[in-house]
N, C-alpha and C positions, 0 to 999 in steps of 0.2 A: 142727075149728073151724067154727062156725056161720057162715052168710053174714052175720048182723048184726054178729058179732064182727070179721069182716074189714073190714066197712064202717066200723066205728068206728075200727079201727087206721089205715085209710087216711085218715080225717078227722083223726086226731091227728097223722099224719105231715104231712099238709098244712099244719096249724096250726103244727107245729114248723118246718117249712120257711119258713113266712112269718115266723115269729118271728126265725129265724136271719138271714133277709134284712134285716129291719128293724134288727136289732142291728148288722149289718154297715154298713147305711146311716148309722146314728147314729154309729158309730165313725168313719166317713169324713168326717162333717160336723164333729164335734168339734174335730179338729185345725184344720180350715180356720177355724172360728170363733175359736178361741183365736189363731190367726195374724192374723186381722183385728183382734182387739183389741190385739194387741201393737204393730201399725203406728200407732196413735193417738199424736198429738204431745202432749207435756206443755204445758199453757198457758204456763208460765214459759218453756219453750224457744221457743215461738212469739213470745212477747213479746221475748225476747232477740234473735231474728232480725229482727223489725221494727225494733227500736232500732238494730241494727247497719245496716240499710239505710238508715234515716233519717240515721244519722251520716255514711254514705258520701255521701249527696246533699247534706247541709249543708257537708261538706268541698269538694265540687265547686263549690258556689254561692260559698263563701268564695273559692276560687281564681279564679273569674271576676271577682268583685268586686275582688280585688287586681290583676287585669290591667286592668280598666276604670280603676281608680284610678291606675295607673301611666301609662296613656295620657292621662288627664285632666291629670295632672302635666306631661307632655310638652307638651300643647297650651297650658296656662298659661304655661309657660317660653317657648314660642314667641311667644305674644302679648305677654309682657312685653318681649321684644326689639324689638318694634315701636316707632316713635315715639310718644311720649306726647301729642303735640299734635294728634292726629287719625289717621283712617285713611289708609294710603298712597295717594297719587294717581298712577297709572301715567301719566297724560296731563301731569302738571305744568302744569295749567290756570293761566294768568296773566291772562286777560282774555276778554271777549266782544265781538263787533263786529256791528252791525246793518248789513247790506248795503244798498247804494244801490238795489237792486231792490225795496225795500220801498215799498209804496204801496197805492192803491185800484184795484180791477180790476172790470170788468164781467163777472161770471160767467155770466150767462145772455143776454148781448148784447141786453139791452133798453134800453141807453142809460143805466143807473143803475149807478154804481160802488159797489155794496153790499158788496163783499168786500174786507177788508184782508188783505193778505199780508205777513208779517213774516219776512224772511230773516235768520236769526241764525247767527253763526259762533263757535263757541268756539275760542280760540287758545291754544296751548301756549307754553312758554318759548322754543322755536325759531321762533315765528312761523307754525307750520303750523295749518291748521284741522283740528280733531280732533272725532270724534263722541262727545263727552263726555256722560255721563248726568247728569240733574238735573232740578229743577223750574223752570219759567219763568212769571214773573208779568209781564204786559204792561198798560200803560196808555196810553190815547190822549188827548191833552190838546189843548184850545183855550186857549192861553194868552192870547189876546186878550179871554177872557170870564172875569172874576174870579169868585171864589165857587165854589159846589158845581157850578155848570154848566161849570166849566173841564174836569171830567172827562167826556169823550165816551163812553168805554167802558173796561172792564177785564176781564182774562181770566187764567186760570191753566192751565197744562199740566203734567200729572203725568209722572213718568218713563216709565211704561209706554206712555203715549200718545206722548210725545216720540220714543221710539225708532222709531215708524212713520213720522215726518215727516221723515226724512233725505232730502235731495234733492242729487244729484250730476251733473245733466245738464250744467250749464255750469261753475258754481262750487259746490263742496261747501258745504252749509250746511243748517240746519234750516228748512223752509218751513212756517210756522205761518199757517193760514188762520182768519180770525175774520169773523163777520157784524157789520159795523159799522154802527151807526144814524146814518149821516151823511146830510146833506141838501145840496143844491147850494149853499146859502149857506155850509155848513162846508167843502165842497170848494174854495170860492173863497178860503179862508184857510189860512195855514199851521198845519198840525197837527203835534204832536210826539208821537213814540212813545218811551216809556220801557220798558226791559226790565230785570228782575233775574233773574239766572241763579243758582241755588243748586246747587252741585256736589254730586252724590249721594254721592260718596266721602268728601269732607272736610268738607262742610257750609259752605264758604266761598261767599260770594255776590259776584257780579260784576255791574256795571251798565254800561248804555250807553244813549244816546238819539240819535234821528234825526228831523230835520225833514222833513215831506213838503210839498213846494212845492204852492202852489195850481195847480189845473188851469185852463187858459184856458177861458172861457165861449164 
């Protein structure tokens, strides 16, 4: 055999070997490809799975709503058992009282009594002074002066502010400070303080008034 013939045979053998290797590679790939294709989910199956999950979530939401509804029914039943004429008053407030300490004071000690201090005492059914919550309306009157000038000043204290004005050093009471536009002429006359206290819990309003005697000149 010539040298050229041996070279051609070697070349053919090399091509055959490469062909066999390629065929084996394709054979190994095809099953894998088929396997991948077989794992794809059917769209209908995916839809069923999603609907099943949504159904479970809706069922959980419905159960929560049922529990909340039952709790609300219990609350309504409890509220229905309360007195129908208003909210319960733990203090059983029966009246208010303006303390005799109420009067005009010289705050900055300049000789002018420009500060009105009203000492207010809410009283319960046992006659005890209690720190009841409420709104306070105060009016200062000069009853010797008829007409609109009879009202010297008027103020209102809301519940949140009132709770900070509790005073218990001597006798427990609310101490309400007001800047009063009074003159020496007014201080020489008897002035009347009127107070309306609206109980925060029941909405009931209590009244009292106190006469501040004239100061000696």
